[in-house]
C-alpha positions, 0 to 999 in steps of 0.5 A: 226579660228571659231569653231562651236560646236554642240548644245549638246556641247553648252548645256554642256558648259552652265552647266559647266558655271553654276557650275563655277559660283556657285563656285564663279567665275564671268562670265569673269573668267568662260568664260576664263576657258572654252575658250569662249568669254563673248558675245558667252556665253550670246548668247548661254544662250539666245538661249539654256539656258533652254534646256536639252541635250535631248531637244537640240538633238530634237531641232537639228532634228526639225531644219533640218526637218524644213529646208528640208520642207522649201526647198520642199515648195520652189521647189513646189512653183517654179513648180506651178509658172512655170505651171501657166505660161505655162497654161496662155501661152496656152490660 
């Protein structure tokens, strides 16, 4: 079963990984202790590695706003195309 964590929890897990690695654990050992796979850790590290929790929250807000704006642009583009088609039919 896939379990999706929110960005704040991912950042916390990455910080825990840093602590475990500083205590001498290897990446596979630390991943096993935290219950994640190695590939998941590396993907999260690449995407969220340098973020603080506040920055992660801001990223989440910006991503949702971006999705909302993209939908709005798509709707307006569709309306514009329909209006152009109707206008060209009336000529």
